[in-house]
N, C-alpha and C positions, 0 to 999 in steps of 0.2 A: 505556770500560766498566767500569761499577764492579763490584768483586766483593767480599764480605767478608772482612773483615779476619783473618788467620793468625800461627800461630806461624812467627820469623822462620828463615829454616837454619839460623842459629850455633845454636839453640834445639834445633833438631830435630838437626843433630850432635852436640850436649853430650848430650843426653838419648840418644840412639846410642851415646856412647863410651861414658856411664854402664852404659845396659842391657847394654854387651858385657862391661864389668870385673864390672858383677852376674855376667852368665851363668858369664863364668870362671872367678869366686871360688866360685857352686856348687858349678860342676864338678869342681873342686877338692877342695871341702870332699867331695863324694859319692863321688871318687875316695879319700879318706882314710876316710871310712867303711866304703867298699866293701870295699875289699883291707888294711887294716889292722885294724880296728875286730872284724871277723867274727873273727879267730885269736883274741882274750882270752874266756876262759871266762866262761859267766852266773855259777859259783860261787865262794864264798872259798873259797882254798888254805891250811890254816895248816899249817907243816911244824914237824914232829916228830922229825925224824931226830936231830939232836943235843940234849943237855940245855940248859935254859935256858930265855928268852920263848919263845912261836913267830913268826913271820914271819908279816906279812900282807900278802898278794897283791892289789892292786884288781882287781875283776871288771869286766865290760863296763858296768852299771849304773852303776859307781863311775866311770868312763874317760867315758861318755856324759853325768854331771853336771858334770864338770871342762873336758869341749870345748864345750859347747853354748853357756856364757853367754861363752868366748872365739871361736869361730865366728861369732857374733852382733854381738861387735865389730868383729869383722873387714872381717865386710859392711858393717857401716855405716861402717869408714875406708874400705872401696874404694869405695862410692857418693859419699859428699863427695871424693874424690880424683877420681875419674870427672866430676863433676860440675864440680868446679872445674877440674882439666886441661883435660878437656874442653871448655867454655868457654874458653879462652885460647888453646888448641891451634885451636877452630874460629875465632876470632876474626884468628888468627895467618895460616892457611890460606885466610882471606875476604877478608884485606887485601887484595890487587888484584882481587878481582871489584868490590870497593867501588869502586876507582879507575875500573877501568872502567864501572860506574852511574854518578859522577860523571860521568867523560867524556861518555857517552850523555845525560846531561841537559844538558849545558853545548853538546852538538850539537843537540840538542833547539830549544835557545831561540835557536842562529843562527850560535852562537861555533863555525865550521870550522878555524877554527886550531889549534886546542888539540891537542896530542900525548899521549897514554898514558907513552908511551917505559917502559915496564915493563920493571926491573930483573930480574936475576937468571937462572937456568940455564932453558933450551929446554923447558919442562913446557907443558902443556894451558892455562894462561892466560897464558904469555908469546906464545904463537900465539894465542890470541884476541884479546889485545891488541893485536899487529902485525896481523892481519886487519884488525881497527877502527881501524888506523891508516892502514891503508893505504887502506880505505876512505874515511876524512875526507879523505885527501890529494884521492882520486878525485872526491869528491864538491864540495869546493873547487875543481879547476880545474876542473869542469864549471859550477861557478855562476860562477865568478869570464867560466866564455870565453861561459856566455849571456847575464853583464850587460853584458861587452861587444859581444855579437853585437845585442843591443838597442839596446845606445846606437850605433852603428853604423847599423844597419837603418833608426832615427827619425834619425837626422842625414841617411840617402839619399834618405827618402822625402820626409823635409821639404823637398831639394832641389826635387824637379819642383811639389811641391804650391805652395810660394812661389813657382815660375819660373809657374804657371800664374795664379798670383794676382796678380803682377803684370802680365801679359799683363791682362787681363782689367782692369785697375785703368785702363791706357793706353787700352782699347778703349773705357770708361766715358767717362775723363775728355779721347777725342777721338777723337768720331763720323764723323769722315772721314776715317779711317785706314784702309788697304788691308784689305779682311775676309778678302781669300785669302791673305796673308801670316799672317795673326793664326791662322787655322783651321789653318793647314801646322805654324805653330808648335807652335801647341798640340797638333796630332795626334801632333807627334815628343814631346813631354813627355809626352804620357798614355802612347803607346808605352813610352818609359822606365819610368813608373812599373808599367804592368801587368808590365812584363817582371823589374822587381824585384820584386814580388807573386810572381808565378808561379815563379822562384826559392827564395823564400825557403819556401813553402809546398812545393815539392820537396822543399828542404833540410830541412823539417821532418817531411815525412814520413819520407824516410830513415833521419833518425834515432829514430822511432817503428820502423824496421822494419813498415813495416804495407804488407807486399805477400805474395803468393804467390810461392812460389820453385817453378821449373820448372827444365825443361834447357834450354838453350841454350849455341848455338855461336858462340864471342866471334868466329873470323873470318868470320862471315854478318854479325855486327852492323857490324865494322869496314867490309866493303863499302858497307854500309848508311849507314853517317855520312858515307866518304869520296864515294859517290854524292851525297849530299843535302848535304855542303859543294863539292862543286865549280864552282859557278859562282864562290862567291865567292873557293876558291881561285884562279882563272882571271883574275878580274875584278881581284887583286892579283897576278899573276904569280908566284904558287908552285904549284909542281909535287907535284903529292901521289903517292906512291907506298906500295901494297898489297900486301903481299906475307904469308903465314903457312900454317900447319897447322893441322887441325884441330883447335879447341881446347875441347873438351866445360865449361860447367862448370852450376852448380847457382845458380838465384837470379831475380831479378824481371827478364825482357827489356826490359822500359820502361825501368827504372831504368840497367839495366847497359848499353842504349844508349844512354841522356843522360850516362853516365857514357865512353862512348865519342866521343859529341858533341860534350861540353863538352872533354875533350883534343886533338880533330885541331883543334877551332877557338879555341880557344886556341893550337895550337900555326903557325895560320895568321896570327891575325893579332898575332902577338909573333912576328913573323918579318922579316926584312932587309926594311927598310923603303923601300927604292929598290925591291923586287919580286926575283925571280930567285933567290928560296929556296928551298927543299925541305923536305918534312913528308914522313915516313917513318911507317907503321902496319903493326906487324905480330903475330905473334899463334905464338905455341909449345906444344906440349905438353912436358911430362916425366910422370915416375914419379911421381902425387900431388898434383899442379898445372899450371896453370894459368897462361899470362901473356900481357898484353897491351901491347905497347912503342909509345910514341908518340914518337917524337924532329924535332927542327926545326934549321936553320940562326937565326942571328939574332944579336943583339947578343951580347957576352959578361954572363953573369950569375952577380953574387956569392956564392959560397956562401951568407952569411950571409940574402943576399935569398930564397938558394932558399927556407929553411928558415920563412921565413914566408908565403908564396905560398900555402898550403893557409888560411890564414886568412882568415875573413870580409873583402869589402871592401880587398884588399890587389893592388893591381896590378903586376907586374911591372916593366915599362918605362913611361914616360912618353909614348913615340913610339908612340901607339898612334893610329890614325886616329878621328876623330870618331863615324863611322858605324856602327864597330864597339867602339867603346871597352868594352862592356859593363855590368856591374852590380857588378863586384868577386864574383861569388857561384861563377864558375866553378871553379875547383879546392876551394874550398871543400865545394861540390857533390860533385867527384871526390871525395873525403875522405869527405865524410858514405856516400857510398852505395858506395866500399868497404868503410867498418867495419861497416857493416850486412852484407854479403857475409862478414865475417871472413877480408877480401883485407891484402895487406902492398899499400901505394903508396909509391915510392919517386922521389923525385926529384932528378938530378944536372945540374948544369952540362955541357955540351958543352965539350971541350976546344976546340976553333974559333969558338964563342960559339953560343948556344941552350940547346933543354935536354933533357932523355930523360926522359920518364915513364913506370916499369914500374908494374901494375900485378897486382900473382901472386893466383890467386884458388885452393880447394881443386878438381882436377878430379870431375866427376862421374863417380860409380860406373859402372861397367860397365853397359849392356845385359844383361838375364836371356838368357839364350839360349833360342830358339826363341819 
């Protein structure tokens, strides 16, 4: 947006300081004039009470002629002092703002690693600089995460596309190849690509918070998710246990159901590899918050691995059956949905193996009476 040039803030402050000094000086001279010179008589008094030459006492006009030039000189000195001193003082006070402006321009040019780190006492400029540094840190982390996510997404999408291309090349070079087997493999590869694309779209939707918040009961979502995934659990020999309190929250029912489904699916898939494991899903309501907890048996997970599980395309264990290996976005989507609902997501390894995941959301306000 083009704007006409105007005076700088430093010049405005300088003129303000000088004007303040001039006004203060004029008020001081006015005080002298009103409260001192008014008591000087207008007429000339010559004393003749003793012999010798008379004594001359100046009247008001004499004092005015002597006072006016010196008052003008004082006002001129105040003006010069106000301009010079105001210019230096304004420059010193605006120096932190110049550093913030320079950092803003560097950030606009793409340098997000620069920090102001403004020294000095905790004042308004220091607070602004610290807030700007915190914003740059969040932006840098977000951009790095997006770049890493884009690179991982490109890599994951390239795999099914390359596999499809290879299968088509083989079919073209060998017309007598079994068409049914080729179609089955192409269907499986295409289904994986569709799942990955849908997961990426869901992740993007959660990050944008493009949903309408409604009142939702987490206990009902937990029951729906476990009923949907019960066949998968029975197929893998996993016992599903669901229990909990009425847990009202506010958010997107579809996204919170996806969150719950992802957690339960993850708990089933990353369980004991030979079957016989357990998945427990529960909800708890406390004053001001509600919580959904999903825990499962399984192999021991190191704490340093737990810290990376919510990153896109990270998988906790390698011993996952190929038919349910997923696309590596399950917990990343859970984290994104939780963040979009201002919820706290906690992952902790269980002492006997497996994982405990807790999502704590703000409780829905009570319904109005009547």
